Structures are given as structure tokens and as C-alpha cells.
C-alpha positions as a printed NumPy array, in Angstrom:
array([[-21.543,  26.343,  -1.262],
       [-18.491,  24.197,  -1.926],
       [-19.992,  21.475,   0.254],
       [-23.196,  21.481,  -1.775],
       [-21.238,  21.219,  -5.018],
       [-19.165,  18.369,  -3.563],
       [-22.363,  16.499,  -2.637],
       [-23.649,  16.854,  -6.186],
       [-20.33 ,  15.648,  -7.597],
       [-20.344,  12.653,  -5.245],
       [-23.866,  11.757,  -6.338],
       [-22.786,  12.022,  -9.973],
       [-19.83 ,   9.685,  -9.399],
       [-22.064,   7.197,  -7.566],
       [-24.441,   7.264, -10.525],
       [-21.594,   6.536, -12.918],
       [-20.511,   3.578, -10.792],
       [-24.082,   2.298, -10.796],
       [-24.324,   2.686, -14.556],
       [-21.158,   0.646, -15.   ],
       [-22.765,  -2.2  , -13.078],
       [-26.138,  -2.105, -14.859],
       [-24.936,  -4.176, -17.811],
       [-23.654,  -6.899, -15.513],
       [-26.934,  -6.897, -13.586],
       [-28.87 ,  -7.117, -16.845],
       [-26.863, -10.14 , -17.96 ],
       [-26.901, -11.924, -14.596],
       [-30.632, -11.411, -14.104],
       [-31.422, -12.463, -17.671],
       [-33.3  ,  -9.244, -18.372],
       [-34.409,  -8.584, -21.913],
       [-32.789,  -5.897, -24.043],
       [-35.956,  -3.792, -23.769],
       [-35.794,  -3.896, -19.981],
       [-32.079,  -3.085, -20.072],
       [-32.676,  -0.129, -22.364],
       [-35.382,   1.174, -20.03 ],
       [-32.986,   0.956, -17.053],
       [-30.173,   2.693, -18.924],
       [-32.554,   5.386, -20.13 ],
       [-33.734,   6.21 , -16.596],
       [-30.241,   6.293, -15.126],
       [-28.924,   8.358, -18.039],
       [-31.725,  10.855, -17.457],
       [-30.822,  11.083, -13.759],
       [-27.146,  11.606, -14.638],
       [-28.063,  14.381, -17.075],
       [-30.141,  16.1  , -14.405],
       [-27.264,  15.824, -11.926],
       [-24.923,  17.362, -14.502],
       [-27.344,  20.246, -14.939],
       [-27.569,  20.697, -11.163],
       [-23.762,  20.751, -10.87 ],
       [-23.46 ,  23.383, -13.599],
       [-26.273,  25.462, -12.122],
       [-24.775,  25.326,  -8.619],
       [-21.382,  26.366,  -9.964],
       [-22.946,  29.288, -11.836],
       [-24.839,  30.333,  -8.718],
       [-21.661,  30.074,  -6.693],
       [-19.783,  32.324,  -9.116],
       [-22.651,  34.823,  -9.105],
       [-22.826,  34.867,  -5.305],
       [-19.053,  35.37 ,  -5.07 ],
       [-19.322,  38.306,  -7.485],
       [-22.394,  39.952,  -5.965],
       [-21.614,  39.493,  -2.267],
       [-18.978,  42.253,  -2.112],
       [-21.19 ,  44.59 ,  -4.146],
       [-24.047,  43.997,  -1.7  ],
       [-21.704,  44.515,   1.238],
       [-21.845,  40.865,   2.328],
       [-18.945,  38.851,   3.637],
       [-18.325,  36.05 ,   1.115],
       [-17.172,  33.824,   3.982],
       [-20.675,  34.097,   5.476],
       [-21.968,  31.571,   2.959],
       [-19.042,  29.18 ,   3.305],
       [-16.583,  30.68 ,   0.85 ],
       [-13.129,  30.203,   2.307],
       [-11.031,  29.631,  -0.794],
       [-11.318,  30.067,  -4.503],
       [-10.262,  26.69 ,  -5.941],
       [ -9.742,  28.135,  -9.406],
       [ -7.229,  30.727,  -8.181],
       [ -5.548,  28.277,  -5.789],
       [ -4.461,  26.228,  -8.798],
       [ -2.644,  29.152, -10.418],
       [  1.081,  29.523, -10.148],
       [  2.065,  32.127,  -7.514],
       [  3.521,  34.47 , -10.132],
       [  0.36 ,  34.391, -12.276],
       [ -2.738,  36.367, -11.539],
       [ -6.29 ,  35.562, -12.559],
       [ -7.844,  37.904, -15.103],
       [-11.473,  38.715, -14.362]])
């Protein structure tokens, strides 16, 4: 599950890098403002959909981590080896559910 989320995050970052370069491409190619706006609109839509996918995957991951023990499943069976949110906590602090 973490690997899937990492792939989505990598795709999102690649999209941001591409968006940063779109303005330069527009200027160098001599594209009209209307064409530039159409490009930005499409890439912005893709970025928004990636953001939704990232949030949905994270929510699914949290749900799976919660329900797996209740269903008697080993959370490590679906790739869960660490909980990044609890790994960031100081050793003397505990996470409140």
C-alpha cells in the first residue's frame, strides 16, 4: 500500500515539474494565450485528479490498517511494515487513536 501511495506522489511531483515548464514551452513555441490556457487547464485537471487519488489511497490505507486486525488479517500481508505517522513521534509520546 505504501508503494502505491509513493507511486501516486511521484506522479504528482512529475506533474508539478511539467506544469512549471509549460509556460516556458508556451513562450518558446509562440503559442497563443488561448492555447496556453487550454494546456494549463488540462494539466491542472490531471493534478487535481492525482490529488484526489492520493487522498483516497491514504484513506483506504487507514481503513485497511484499522479493519485488518478486526477481520483477523495480518496487516503485513498487504505490505504494511511500518506506520510512518507513528514513526515520526518522539519515543516518549504515544499516538492517541
